Biotite code that builds the C-alpha atoms (Angstrom):
import biotite.structure as struc

atoms = struc.array([
    struc.Atom([-17.027, -8.723, -3.900], chain_id="A", res_id=1, res_name="MET", atom_name="CA", element="C"),
    struc.Atom([-13.903, -10.588, -5.053], chain_id="A", res_id=2, res_name="HIS", atom_name="CA", element="C"),
    struc.Atom([-13.534, -13.812, -3.086], chain_id="A", res_id=3, res_name="SER", atom_name="CA", element="C"),
    struc.Atom([-9.886, -14.262, -4.082], chain_id="A", res_id=4, res_name="GLU", atom_name="CA", element="C"),
    struc.Atom([-8.701, -10.922, -2.716], chain_id="A", res_id=5, res_name="GLY", atom_name="CA", element="C"),
    struc.Atom([-6.856, -8.051, -4.347], chain_id="A", res_id=6, res_name="CYS", atom_name="CA", element="C"),
    struc.Atom([-5.658, -8.934, -7.869], chain_id="A", res_id=7, res_name="PRO", atom_name="CA", element="C"),
    struc.Atom([-2.884, -6.288, -8.050], chain_id="A", res_id=8, res_name="THR", atom_name="CA", element="C"),
    struc.Atom([0.441, -7.926, -8.946], chain_id="A", res_id=9, res_name="LYS", atom_name="CA", element="C"),
    struc.Atom([3.231, -7.394, -6.430], chain_id="A", res_id=10, res_name="MET", atom_name="CA", element="C"),
    struc.Atom([7.037, -7.502, -6.915], chain_id="A", res_id=11, res_name="SER", atom_name="CA", element="C"),
    struc.Atom([7.023, -11.303, -6.948], chain_id="A", res_id=12, res_name="ASN", atom_name="CA", element="C"),
    struc.Atom([4.427, -11.286, -9.787], chain_id="A", res_id=13, res_name="SER", atom_name="CA", element="C"),
    struc.Atom([1.853, -12.823, -7.441], chain_id="A", res_id=14, res_name="GLN", atom_name="CA", element="C"),
    struc.Atom([-1.477, -11.126, -6.689], chain_id="A", res_id=15, res_name="PRO", atom_name="CA", element="C"),
    struc.Atom([-1.612, -9.073, -3.499], chain_id="A", res_id=16, res_name="CYS", atom_name="CA", element="C"),
    struc.Atom([-4.473, -11.192, -2.145], chain_id="A", res_id=17, res_name="GLY", atom_name="CA", element="C"),
    struc.Atom([-5.479, -8.791, 0.656], chain_id="A", res_id=18, res_name="ASN", atom_name="CA", element="C"),
    struc.Atom([-9.214, -8.406, 1.354], chain_id="A", res_id=19, res_name="PRO", atom_name="CA", element="C"),
    struc.Atom([-11.109, -6.130, -1.024], chain_id="A", res_id=20, res_name="ILE", atom_name="CA", element="C"),
    struc.Atom([-11.727, -2.589, 0.257], chain_id="A", res_id=21, res_name="HIS", atom_name="CA", element="C"),
    struc.Atom([-15.303, -1.290, 0.145], chain_id="A", res_id=22, res_name="ALA", atom_name="CA", element="C"),
    struc.Atom([-14.499, 1.786, -1.949], chain_id="A", res_id=23, res_name="ALA", atom_name="CA", element="C"),
    struc.Atom([-17.235, 4.030, -3.352], chain_id="A", res_id=24, res_name="PRO", atom_name="CA", element="C"),
    struc.Atom([-18.511, 2.999, -6.782], chain_id="A", res_id=25, res_name="LEU", atom_name="CA", element="C"),
    struc.Atom([-16.287, 4.274, -9.589], chain_id="A", res_id=26, res_name="GLY", atom_name="CA", element="C"),
    struc.Atom([-13.339, 4.959, -7.306], chain_id="A", res_id=27, res_name="CYS", atom_name="CA", element="C"),
    struc.Atom([-11.216, 2.070, -8.616], chain_id="A", res_id=28, res_name="ASP", atom_name="CA", element="C"),
    struc.Atom([-11.206, 0.407, -12.051], chain_id="A", res_id=29, res_name="LYS", atom_name="CA", element="C"),
    struc.Atom([-11.551, -2.994, -10.396], chain_id="A", res_id=30, res_name="GLN", atom_name="CA", element="C"),
    struc.Atom([-12.077, -4.131, -6.800], chain_id="A", res_id=31, res_name="PRO", atom_name="CA", element="C"),
    struc.Atom([-8.777, -3.847, -4.898], chain_id="A", res_id=32, res_name="VAL", atom_name="CA", element="C"),
    struc.Atom([-7.600, -3.816, -1.276], chain_id="A", res_id=33, res_name="CYS", atom_name="CA", element="C"),
    struc.Atom([-7.237, -0.782, 0.983], chain_id="A", res_id=34, res_name="LEU", atom_name="CA", element="C"),
    struc.Atom([-3.564, -0.398, 0.047], chain_id="A", res_id=35, res_name="MET", atom_name="CA", element="C"),
    struc.Atom([-4.246, -0.295, -3.711], chain_id="A", res_id=36, res_name="HIS", atom_name="CA", element="C"),
    struc.Atom([-7.493, 1.707, -3.632], chain_id="A", res_id=37, res_name="SER", atom_name="CA", element="C"),
    struc.Atom([-7.721, 5.296, -4.883], chain_id="A", res_id=38, res_name="MET", atom_name="CA", element="C"),
    struc.Atom([-10.411, 5.953, -2.247], chain_id="A", res_id=39, res_name="ASP", atom_name="CA", element="C"),
    struc.Atom([-9.458, 9.357, -0.839], chain_id="A", res_id=40, res_name="SER", atom_name="CA", element="C"),
    struc.Atom([-11.607, 8.679, 2.250], chain_id="A", res_id=41, res_name="ASN", atom_name="CA", element="C"),
    struc.Atom([-9.969, 5.381, 3.208], chain_id="A", res_id=42, res_name="LYS", atom_name="CA", element="C"),
    struc.Atom([-8.829, 5.022, 6.793], chain_id="A", res_id=43, res_name="SER", atom_name="CA", element="C"),
    struc.Atom([-5.354, 6.488, 7.158], chain_id="A", res_id=44, res_name="LYS", atom_name="CA", element="C"),
    struc.Atom([-5.035, 4.671, 10.501], chain_id="A", res_id=45, res_name="ASP", atom_name="CA", element="C"),
    struc.Atom([-5.728, 1.293, 8.881], chain_id="A", res_id=46, res_name="GLU", atom_name="CA", element="C"),
    struc.Atom([-3.389, 2.138, 6.010], chain_id="A", res_id=47, res_name="PHE", atom_name="CA", element="C"),
    struc.Atom([-0.628, 3.148, 8.452], chain_id="A", res_id=48, res_name="ASP", atom_name="CA", element="C"),
    struc.Atom([-1.086, -0.084, 10.439], chain_id="A", res_id=49, res_name="LYS", atom_name="CA", element="C"),
    struc.Atom([-0.509, -2.100, 7.272], chain_id="A", res_id=50, res_name="GLU", atom_name="CA", element="C"),
    struc.Atom([2.590, -0.048, 6.383], chain_id="A", res_id=51, res_name="ILE", atom_name="CA", element="C"),
    struc.Atom([3.971, -0.607, 9.879], chain_id="A", res_id=52, res_name="GLU", atom_name="CA", element="C"),
    struc.Atom([3.318, -4.363, 9.613], chain_id="A", res_id=53, res_name="ALA", atom_name="CA", element="C"),
    struc.Atom([5.278, -4.430, 6.347], chain_id="A", res_id=54, res_name="ILE", atom_name="CA", element="C"),
    struc.Atom([8.143, -2.446, 7.894], chain_id="A", res_id=55, res_name="LEU", atom_name="CA", element="C"),
    struc.Atom([8.198, -4.738, 10.933], chain_id="A", res_id=56, res_name="GLN", atom_name="CA", element="C"),
    struc.Atom([9.100, -7.677, 8.742], chain_id="A", res_id=57, res_name="GLY", atom_name="CA", element="C"),
    struc.Atom([5.924, -9.194, 7.337], chain_id="A", res_id=58, res_name="ARG", atom_name="CA", element="C"),
    struc.Atom([7.590, -8.986, 3.920], chain_id="A", res_id=59, res_name="SER", atom_name="CA", element="C"),
    struc.Atom([10.466, -11.457, 3.618], chain_id="A", res_id=60, res_name="SER", atom_name="CA", element="C"),
    struc.Atom([12.709, -10.068, 0.861], chain_id="A", res_id=61, res_name="GLU", atom_name="CA", element="C"),
    struc.Atom([11.526, -6.578, 0.050], chain_id="A", res_id=62, res_name="VAL", atom_name="CA", element="C"),
    struc.Atom([9.384, -3.821, 1.498], chain_id="A", res_id=63, res_name="PHE", atom_name="CA", element="C"),
    struc.Atom([6.832, -4.077, -1.281], chain_id="A", res_id=64, res_name="ASP", atom_name="CA", element="C"),
    struc.Atom([4.742, -0.922, -1.752], chain_id="A", res_id=65, res_name="PHE", atom_name="CA", element="C"),
    struc.Atom([4.190, -1.591, -5.454], chain_id="A", res_id=66, res_name="ARG", atom_name="CA", element="C"),
    struc.Atom([1.171, 0.329, -6.767], chain_id="A", res_id=67, res_name="GLU", atom_name="CA", element="C"),
    struc.Atom([0.110, 1.411, -3.259], chain_id="A", res_id=68, res_name="PHE", atom_name="CA", element="C"),
    struc.Atom([-2.065, 4.511, -3.174], chain_id="A", res_id=69, res_name="LYS", atom_name="CA", element="C"),
    struc.Atom([-0.683, 6.441, -0.194], chain_id="A", res_id=70, res_name="PHE", atom_name="CA", element="C"),
    struc.Atom([-3.170, 8.829, 1.450], chain_id="A", res_id=71, res_name="PRO", atom_name="CA", element="C"),
    struc.Atom([-0.084, 10.617, 2.827], chain_id="A", res_id=72, res_name="GLY", atom_name="CA", element="C"),
    struc.Atom([2.836, 9.301, 4.836], chain_id="A", res_id=73, res_name="ALA", atom_name="CA", element="C"),
    struc.Atom([5.872, 10.301, 6.846], chain_id="A", res_id=74, res_name="LYS", atom_name="CA", element="C"),
    struc.Atom([8.941, 8.150, 6.533], chain_id="A", res_id=75, res_name="PHE", atom_name="CA", element="C"),
    struc.Atom([11.035, 10.251, 8.892], chain_id="A", res_id=76, res_name="GLU", atom_name="CA", element="C"),
    struc.Atom([14.272, 9.044, 10.435], chain_id="A", res_id=77, res_name="ASN", atom_name="CA", element="C"),
    struc.Atom([13.675, 5.662, 8.842], chain_id="A", res_id=78, res_name="ARG", atom_name="CA", element="C"),
    struc.Atom([16.453, 3.531, 7.472], chain_id="A", res_id=79, res_name="GLU", atom_name="CA", element="C"),
    struc.Atom([15.088, 0.707, 5.357], chain_id="A", res_id=80, res_name="PHE", atom_name="CA", element="C"),
    struc.Atom([16.767, -2.609, 6.154], chain_id="A", res_id=81, res_name="SER", atom_name="CA", element="C"),
    struc.Atom([15.583, -4.206, 2.901], chain_id="A", res_id=82, res_name="LYS", atom_name="CA", element="C"),
    struc.Atom([15.107, -3.148, -0.677], chain_id="A", res_id=83, res_name="THR", atom_name="CA", element="C"),
    struc.Atom([12.065, -0.876, -1.019], chain_id="A", res_id=84, res_name="VAL", atom_name="CA", element="C"),
    struc.Atom([9.768, -1.070, -4.049], chain_id="A", res_id=85, res_name="ASN", atom_name="CA", element="C"),
    struc.Atom([7.613, 1.999, -4.736], chain_id="A", res_id=86, res_name="PHE", atom_name="CA", element="C"),
    struc.Atom([7.010, 1.059, -8.409], chain_id="A", res_id=87, res_name="SER", atom_name="CA", element="C"),
    struc.Atom([3.895, 2.790, -9.725], chain_id="A", res_id=88, res_name="ASN", atom_name="CA", element="C"),
    struc.Atom([2.984, 3.999, -6.227], chain_id="A", res_id=89, res_name="ALA", atom_name="CA", element="C"),
    struc.Atom([0.747, 7.051, -6.047], chain_id="A", res_id=90, res_name="CYS", atom_name="CA", element="C"),
    struc.Atom([0.929, 9.671, -3.313], chain_id="A", res_id=91, res_name="PHE", atom_name="CA", element="C"),
    struc.Atom([-2.536, 11.204, -2.930], chain_id="A", res_id=92, res_name="LEU", atom_name="CA", element="C"),
    struc.Atom([-1.425, 13.841, -0.381], chain_id="A", res_id=93, res_name="ASN", atom_name="CA", element="C"),
    struc.Atom([1.785, 15.177, 1.122], chain_id="A", res_id=94, res_name="ASP", atom_name="CA", element="C"),
    struc.Atom([4.387, 12.508, 1.787], chain_id="A", res_id=95, res_name="THR", atom_name="CA", element="C"),
    struc.Atom([7.678, 13.146, 3.514], chain_id="A", res_id=96, res_name="GLU", atom_name="CA", element="C"),
    struc.Atom([10.917, 11.209, 3.215], chain_id="A", res_id=97, res_name="PHE", atom_name="CA", element="C"),
    struc.Atom([13.734, 12.585, 5.324], chain_id="A", res_id=98, res_name="TRP", atom_name="CA", element="C"),
    struc.Atom([16.472, 11.390, 7.589], chain_id="A", res_id=99, res_name="TYR", atom_name="CA", element="C"),
    struc.Atom([18.500, 13.400, 10.074], chain_id="A", res_id=100, res_name="VAL", atom_name="CA", element="C"),
])
């Protein structure tokens, strides 16, 4: 277990720092948090809660989804009020972006 948290670099070049996710052995190249894990069985509810926290303003300058491994998502009727960073993000299942 990594005591320092997730080492994945975010938009500000700082490590993510979130708690390490208990992914199955061999799932990820190094221990990472829930948001950066390739674990296809990770909790979508927990993942969605973190996304919602980011969208509700936890992030100060940018909605930073850099290198997130999305188990699937729906960004419907959503206008982003800040710059959004999906650099190197991976969408493991269907993801929808649409606005009416």
